[in-house]
C-alpha positions in Angstrom: -76.8 -9.1 -34.7 -76.2 -6.4 -32.1 -76.6 -7.2 -28.4 -80.0 -6.1 -27.1 -82.0 -6.9 -30.2 -84.2 -10.0 -30.3 -83.6 -12.7 -32.9 -85.2 -12.4 -36.3 -86.9 -15.8 -35.8 -88.5 -14.8 -32.5 -89.7 -11.5 -34.0 -91.5 -12.8 -37.1 -95.3 -12.9 -36.9 -96.7 -16.4 -36.3 -99.7 -15.6 -38.4 -99.5 -14.7 -42.1 -103.2 -14.4 -42.9 -106.0 -11.8 -42.3 -106.9 -10.4 -38.9 -110.5 -9.2 -38.5 -113.4 -9.7 -36.0 -110.8 -10.4 -33.4 -109.5 -13.6 -35.1 -107.1 -14.7 -37.7 -109.0 -15.7 -40.8 -108.2 -17.8 -43.8 -108.8 -15.8 -47.1 -111.5 -17.1 -49.3 -109.4 -17.5 -52.4 -106.2 -18.7 -50.7 -104.0 -16.4 -52.7 -100.5 -15.5 -51.4 -97.6 -13.3 -52.2 -93.9 -13.6 -51.3 -92.5 -10.8 -49.2 -88.8 -10.0 -49.7 -85.7 -8.8 -47.8 -84.5 -5.9 -49.9 -81.1 -6.2 -48.2 -80.4 -9.5 -50.1 -83.2 -9.8 -52.5 -84.4 -13.1 -51.0 -87.9 -14.2 -50.0 -88.7 -14.1 -46.3 -92.1 -15.7 -46.3 -95.5 -16.0 -48.1 -98.3 -13.8 -47.0 -102.0 -14.6 -47.7 -103.9 -11.9 -49.6 -107.3 -10.4 -49.0 -109.8 -10.7 -51.9 -112.9 -8.5 -52.4 -115.0 -11.1 -50.6 -112.6 -11.0 -47.6 -112.8 -7.2 -47.6 -116.6 -7.5 -47.4 -116.4 -9.9 -44.5 -113.9 -7.7 -42.6 -115.8 -4.5 -43.2 -119.0 -6.1 -42.1 -117.3 -7.2 -38.9 -115.8 -3.8 -38.4 -119.2 -2.1 -38.9 -120.8 -4.4 -36.3 -118.0 -3.5 -33.8 -118.5 0.2 -34.6 -122.0 0.1 -33.3 -120.8 -0.6 -29.8 -117.3 1.1 -30.0 -118.9 4.5 -30.8 -120.9 4.3 -27.6 -117.9 3.3 -25.4 -117.3 6.0 -22.8 -114.5 8.5 -23.8 -112.4 7.6 -20.7 -112.6 3.9 -21.6 -111.6 4.5 -25.3 -108.7 6.6 -24.0 -107.6 3.7 -21.7 -107.6 1.3 -24.7 -105.4 3.7 -26.7 -103.0 4.1 -23.8 -102.8 0.4 -23.3 -102.0 0.0 -27.0 -99.2 2.6 -26.7 -97.7 0.7 -23.8 -97.8 -2.6 -25.8 -96.0 -0.9 -28.7 -93.3 0.4 -26.5 -92.7 -3.0 -25.0 -92.3 -4.6 -28.5 -90.4 -1.7 -30.1 -87.2 -3.7 -30.7 -88.8 -6.6 -32.4 -91.0 -4.3 -34.6 -87.9 -2.3 -35.6 -86.1 -5.5 -36.5 -89.0 -6.7 -38.6 -89.2 -3.4 -40.5 -85.4 -3.4 -41.0 -85.7 -6.9 -42.4 -88.7 -6.2 -44.6 -88.1 -2.6 -45.8 -84.3 -2.5 -45.7 -84.2 0.6 -43.5 -81.3 0.4 -40.9 -82.5 -1.1 -37.7 -80.8 1.6 -35.5 -82.9 4.2 -37.2 -86.1 2.2 -36.9 -86.0 1.7 -33.2 -87.9 4.9 -32.6 -90.7 4.1 -35.0 -92.9 2.1 -32.5 -92.3 4.8 -29.9 -93.5 7.5 -32.4 -96.6 5.4 -33.0 -97.1 5.1 -29.2 -96.7 8.8 -28.8 -99.5 9.4 -31.3 -101.8 6.9 -29.4 -101.2 8.8 -26.2 -101.6 12.2 -27.8 -105.0 11.4 -29.3 -106.2 9.6 -26.2 -105.7 12.9 -24.4 -107.6 14.8 -27.0 -110.8 12.7 -26.8 -112.5 15.1 -24.3 -112.1 17.9 -26.8 -114.6 16.1 -29.2 -117.5 18.2 -28.1 -120.2 20.2 -29.8 -121.3 23.8 -29.4 -124.4 25.7 -28.3 -125.5 28.3 -30.8 -127.6 31.3 -29.7 -130.4 32.2 -32.1 -133.5 33.2 -30.2 -135.2 32.8 -26.8 -137.8 30.4 -28.4 -135.2 27.9 -29.8 -132.2 26.0 -28.5 -129.6 24.9 -31.0 -126.6 22.7 -30.4 -124.1 20.5 -32.4 -122.7 17.0 -31.8 -119.4 15.5 -33.0 -120.0 12.0 -34.1 -117.7 9.3 -35.6 -118.0 8.3 -39.2 -118.0 4.5 -39.0 -115.4 2.1 -40.6 -112.2 3.8 -41.7 -109.7 2.2 -44.1 -106.1 3.3 -43.6 -103.7 2.3 -46.4 -100.1 2.7 -45.2 -96.7 3.0 -47.0 -93.8 0.7 -47.0 -91.1 3.0 -45.8 -92.2 3.0 -42.1 -94.9 0.4 -41.8 -95.3 0.0 -38.1 -94.9 3.7 -37.4 -97.6 4.5 -39.9 -100.0 1.7 -38.9 -99.7 2.3 -35.2 -99.9 6.1 -35.4 -102.8 6.1 -38.0 -104.9 4.0 -35.7 -104.9 6.7 -33.1 -107.2 9.5 -34.4 -110.0 7.4 -35.9 -110.1 5.1 -32.8 -110.1 8.1 -30.5 -113.1 9.6 -32.4 -115.1 6.4 -32.0 -114.5 4.8 -35.4 -113.3 1.3 -36.2 -110.3 0.8 -38.4 -109.0 -1.5 -41.1 -105.3 -1.3 -41.7 -104.1 -2.3 -45.2 -100.3 -3.0 -44.8 -97.9 -2.2 -47.6 -97.9 -5.3 -49.9 -94.1 -4.9 -50.2 -93.5 -5.0 -46.4 -96.4 -6.4 -44.4 -94.6 -8.3 -41.6 -94.6 -5.7 -38.9 -98.2 -4.9 -39.4 -99.1 -8.6 -39.0 -97.1 -8.6 -35.8 -98.8 -5.5 -34.7 -102.2 -7.3 -35.1 -100.9 -10.1 -32.9 -99.7 -7.9 -30.0 -102.9 -5.7 -30.1 -105.3 -8.7 -30.5 -106.4 -8.5 -26.8 -106.1 -4.7 -26.4 -109.3 -3.7 -28.3 -112.7 -5.4 -28.6 -113.1 -7.7 -31.6 -113.6 -5.9 -34.9 -112.3 -2.5 -33.7 -108.8 -3.0 -35.1 -108.4 -5.1 -38.3 -105.4 -5.8 -40.6 -105.9 -7.0 -44.2 -102.7 -7.7 -46.2 -103.4 -7.5 -49.9 -102.7 -5.8 -53.2 -104.7 -3.7 -55.6 -107.9 -5.8 -55.3 -107.9 -5.3 -51.6 -107.3 -1.5 -51.8 -109.9 -1.0 -54.5 -112.5 -3.0 -52.5 -111.8 -0.9 -49.4 -112.2 2.3 -51.4 -115.5 1.3 -52.9 -117.2 -0.6 -50.1 -120.4 1.2 -49.0 -119.8 0.6 -45.3 -116.3 2.1 -45.4 -116.9 5.8 -44.6 -113.4 7.2 -45.1 -110.3 6.0 -46.9 -106.8 7.4 -46.2 -103.5 6.8 -47.8 -99.8 7.5 -47.3 -98.4 6.7 -50.8 -97.8 7.9 -54.3 -99.7 10.5 -56.3 -101.0 7.9 -58.9 -102.2 5.6 -56.1 -103.9 8.6 -54.4 -105.7 9.6 -57.6 -106.9 6.0 -58.0 -108.3 5.9 -54.5 -109.9 9.3 -55.0 -111.6 8.1 -58.2 -112.7 4.8 -56.6 -114.2 6.6 -53.6 -116.0 9.2 -55.7 -118.9 7.0 -56.6 -120.1 6.9 -53.0 -118.9 10.4 -52.2 -116.5 8.9 -49.7 -114.1 11.4 -48.1 -110.4 10.8 -48.3 -107.3 11.9 -46.4 -104.1 11.7 -48.6 -100.5 12.2 -47.8 -98.8 11.8 -51.2 -95.5 12.5 -52.9 -93.1 15.4 -52.7 -90.4 17.1 -54.7 -89.4 19.2 -51.8 -87.0 22.2 -51.9 -84.3 23.2 -49.5 -83.5 26.9 -50.0 -80.2 28.3 -48.8 -79.6 32.0 -48.5 -76.1 33.6 -48.5 -76.3 34.3 -44.7 -77.1 30.7 -43.8 -75.1 29.1 -40.9 -72.6 26.9 -42.8 -72.4 24.1 -40.3 -76.2 23.7 -39.9 -76.7 24.1 -43.6 -74.3 21.3 -44.6 -75.8 18.9 -42.1 -79.3 19.9 -43.1 -78.7 19.4 -46.8 -77.2 16.0 -46.2 -79.8 14.7 -43.7 -82.8 16.3 -45.4 -82.4 13.9 -48.3 -83.0 10.9 -46.0 -80.2 8.9 -47.4 -80.5 6.6 -44.4 -83.6 5.0 -46.0 -82.3 5.5 -49.5 -84.3 8.7 -50.0 -87.6 6.8 -49.7 -89.5 9.5 -47.9 -92.2 11.8 -49.2 -90.7 14.7 -47.2 -87.1 14.4 -48.4 -85.7 17.7 -49.5 -84.4 16.3 -52.8 -84.1 19.7 -54.6 -81.4 21.8 -53.0 -81.2 25.5 -54.1 -77.8 27.0 -53.0 -77.1 30.7 -53.5 -74.1 31.2 -55.8 -72.1 32.8 -53.0 -71.9 29.6 -51.0 -72.8 27.0 -53.7 -69.3 25.5 -54.3 -68.3 25.4 -50.6 -71.5 23.8 -49.5 -71.5 21.3 -52.3 -68.0 20.2 -51.4 -68.7 19.9 -47.7 -72.0 18.1 -48.3 -70.3 15.6 -50.5 -67.8 14.8 -47.9 -70.5 14.6 -45.2 -72.5 12.1 -47.2 -69.5 9.9 -48.0 -68.6 9.8 -44.3 -72.0 9.3 -42.8 -74.1 7.2 -45.3 -72.6 3.8 -46.2 -74.9 1.0 -47.4 -74.9 -2.0 -45.2 -76.9 -5.0 -43.9 -80.2 -3.4 -42.6 -80.4 -5.6 -39.5 -77.0 -4.6 -38.2 -76.9 -1.7 -35.7 -73.8 -0.2 -37.4 -75.5 0.3 -40.8 -76.2 3.9 -41.8 -77.9 3.4 -45.2 -80.3 0.8 -46.6 -81.5 -0.3 -50.0 -84.5 0.7 -52.0 -87.6 -1.5 -51.5 -87.4 -3.9 -54.6 -85.9 -4.5 -58.0 -88.6 -2.4 -59.7 -87.6 0.6 -57.6 -83.9 -0.2 -58.1 -84.3 -0.1 -61.9 -86.4 3.0 -61.8 -83.9 5.0 -59.7 -81.0 3.9 -61.9 -83.1 5.0 -64.9 -83.4 8.5 -63.4 -79.7 8.6 -62.8 -79.0 7.7 -66.4 -81.4 10.3 -67.7 -79.7 13.0 -65.6 -76.4 12.2 -67.2 -77.9 12.3 -70.6 -79.5 15.6 -70.0 -76.3 17.2 -68.9 -76.4 17.2 -65.0 -73.0 16.8 -63.3 -72.6 13.6 -61.3 -70.8 14.7 -58.1 -70.9 11.4 -56.2 -72.5 8.0 -56.3 -74.7 7.0 -59.2 -74.4 3.3 -59.2 -74.9 0.2 -57.0 -72.1 -0.3 -54.4 -69.6 -3.0 -54.9 -67.3 -2.8 -51.9 -69.4 -4.7 -49.3 -69.8 -8.4 -50.1 -72.4 -8.8 -47.4 -75.0 -6.8 -49.4 -74.6 -8.3 -52.8 -78.0 -9.3 -54.2 -79.7 -6.4 -52.3 -81.3 -3.4 -54.0 -78.7 -0.9 -53.0 -77.7 2.4 -54.7 -74.9 4.7 -53.6 -76.0 8.1 -52.2 -76.1 10.2 -55.3 -75.7 13.9 -55.8 -76.1 15.8 -59.1 -75.0 19.4 -59.6 -75.7 21.8 -62.5 -79.3 20.6 -62.5 -81.8 22.5 -64.7 -85.5 22.9 -64.0 -86.4 21.1 -67.3 -84.6 17.9 -66.4 -86.5 14.8 -65.3 -84.7 14.6 -61.9 -85.8 18.2 -61.2 -89.5 17.6 -61.9 -90.4 14.0 -61.0 -90.4 12.3 -57.6 -87.6 9.7 -57.8 -88.2 8.2 -54.3 -84.6 7.1 -54.2 -81.2 8.4 -53.0 -80.8 11.1 -55.6 -80.2 14.8 -54.7 -80.5 17.6 -57.3 -78.5 20.7 -56.6 -79.3 24.1 -58.2 -77.3 27.3 -58.2 -79.4 30.5 -57.8 -78.7 34.3 -57.8 -82.1 36.1 -58.2 -84.7 35.5 -55.6 -87.7 35.9 -57.9 -86.2 33.4 -60.3 -85.5 31.1 -57.3 -89.1 31.1 -56.2 -90.3 30.4 -59.7 -88.1 27.3 -59.8 -89.1 26.2 -56.3 -92.8 26.4 -57.1 -92.6 25.0 -60.6 -93.8 21.5 -59.6 -97.1 19.6 -59.1 -96.0 18.8 -55.6 -96.2 20.8 -52.4 -95.5 18.7 -49.3 -92.5 20.1 -47.4 -89.8 22.7 -47.8 -86.8 23.9 -45.8 -85.3 27.4 -45.6 -81.9 28.3 -44.2 -81.2 31.9 -43.3 -80.0 33.7 -40.2 -82.4 36.5 -41.0 -85.8 35.6 -39.7 -87.5 38.3 -41.8 -86.1 36.6 -44.9 -87.2 33.2 -43.6 -90.7 34.3 -42.8 -91.2 36.1 -46.0 -89.9 33.1 -48.0 -92.1 30.7 -46.1 -95.2 32.6 -47.2 -94.1 32.4 -50.9 -93.2 28.8 -51.0 -96.1 26.5 -52.1 -95.8 23.7 -49.5 -97.9 22.6 -46.6 -95.1 22.0 -44.0 -92.0 24.2 -43.8 -88.9 24.0 -41.7 -86.6 27.0 -41.0 -83.0 26.1 -40.2 -83.8 22.5 -39.8 -85.1 19.5 -41.8 -87.2 16.4 -41.4 -88.6 16.8 -38.0 -92.3 16.2 -37.2 -94.0 17.8 -34.1 -97.1 16.3 -32.6 -99.8 19.0 -32.4 -98.5 20.8 -35.5 -100.7 20.0 -38.6 -98.8 18.0 -41.2 -99.9 17.7 -44.9 -99.4 18.9 -48.4 -100.9 21.2 -51.0 -101.3 20.8 -54.8 -100.9 17.1 -55.7 -99.1 16.3 -52.4 -102.3 15.5 -50.7 -105.5 16.4 -48.9 -106.1 17.1 -45.2 -103.9 17.5 -42.2 -102.6 15.0 -39.7 -100.6 14.7 -36.4 -102.8 17.3 -34.8 -106.3 18.1 -33.5 -107.2 18.8 -37.2 -106.7 15.1 -37.9 -109.0 14.1 -35.1 -111.8 16.3 -36.4 -111.4 14.8 -39.9 -112.7 11.5 -38.4 -115.9 13.1 -37.2 -119.0 14.6 -38.6 -121.2 17.4 -37.2 -124.9 16.9 -36.4 -127.0 20.0 -35.6 -130.0 19.7 -33.3 -132.7 22.4 -33.2 -135.2 22.5 -30.4 -138.4 24.5 -30.3 -138.9 26.0 -26.9 -142.0 27.9 -27.7 -145.2 27.0 -25.8 
């Protein structure tokens, strides 16, 4: 354990049950589920699970709290959010350690997650005064204006790859708008969200922030409950579609950030040093490629293909080495569980059978005895990938990069857009006219030029096609948790 980090024992949440109405509650059915350490495959603890009845009780409490929270003065709501941000910063190290333990992501890279969540809380606290209506001129005999009002209870279902960052950040916009929130932690990695509930227990009034660990039953109950006025998800396309269908009966709006099969496009004039680093880091090998925004399809122009591939391979071998997730020196973690491990290895085998060239990786690591039993896979790169191959079309959500060689720009764009996904893309060119022109033609919601992976608060983030609905990390997100009321006054005597 590196100096400066707390112990695992002191970081673990003391409560392993349900948090709603300002209290820790025992679930009605008493069902529990083991949560694992992906770094060694061993159980960490048992977490109690929310049933449909528990969801009903939590939503009822959250709705009761909404009736007073929505009338809380904007300055007071902002103060609560800023207080929560400060608490997150104070506990950043223990939350990072918990996520490293429970997700397998290297702790050194997780240290910023609580601070990212805190930045979101501060950002949306500052935007609260912007939630205002408009006056609309129609005639001298009438007066027309609009109000921005909160929706009610919002369910936010978060992903396993960055649990506390997503949970903390996704509280911000709905709370700022005057809604109450129920967080459903990822069932694979709920520990940091439970600890988040503990440290925020005294920050908000009872029922304003609630945390319900659970599985499919919990998620479905949240999606169908009549008092839940919006459901959001960071997760897979199949899960997003299931939530959309469940919410449809009550015409419940959704906000979905789903999967990606994202392209990195390199033109012949790209800066070689930036490109090599971008190709390697854009794959997010650090967390085993488990990121919706990973640029897992790399399109290299034939003039630089061989050189870039060689340099990227060397960069990946030097910078991404699987290790114990809770050690500060570790630069790459495992996938989340055995099911994911088997799925990724299946994709690797299919790529070999379909004729892709394995450049590096492709198997579980064997050199490090400290990680045996964990769900590790070496950083893997395939070249000579064709658009018809499974690894070219399907989201793997693992450490597997597909490299394509291109010559004709029109054919390139056809390949880039020949996917159901449209979350992110990256374009490398020293010619800004080329970059801007290509950005317009690529079917993706968030595009980087000469960089990868970064998110910028105040810049709308979200996907097109089956990569999701709505935009986050911006004023757009705040508005999505409000509804407009129009008031029409007759001034005639």
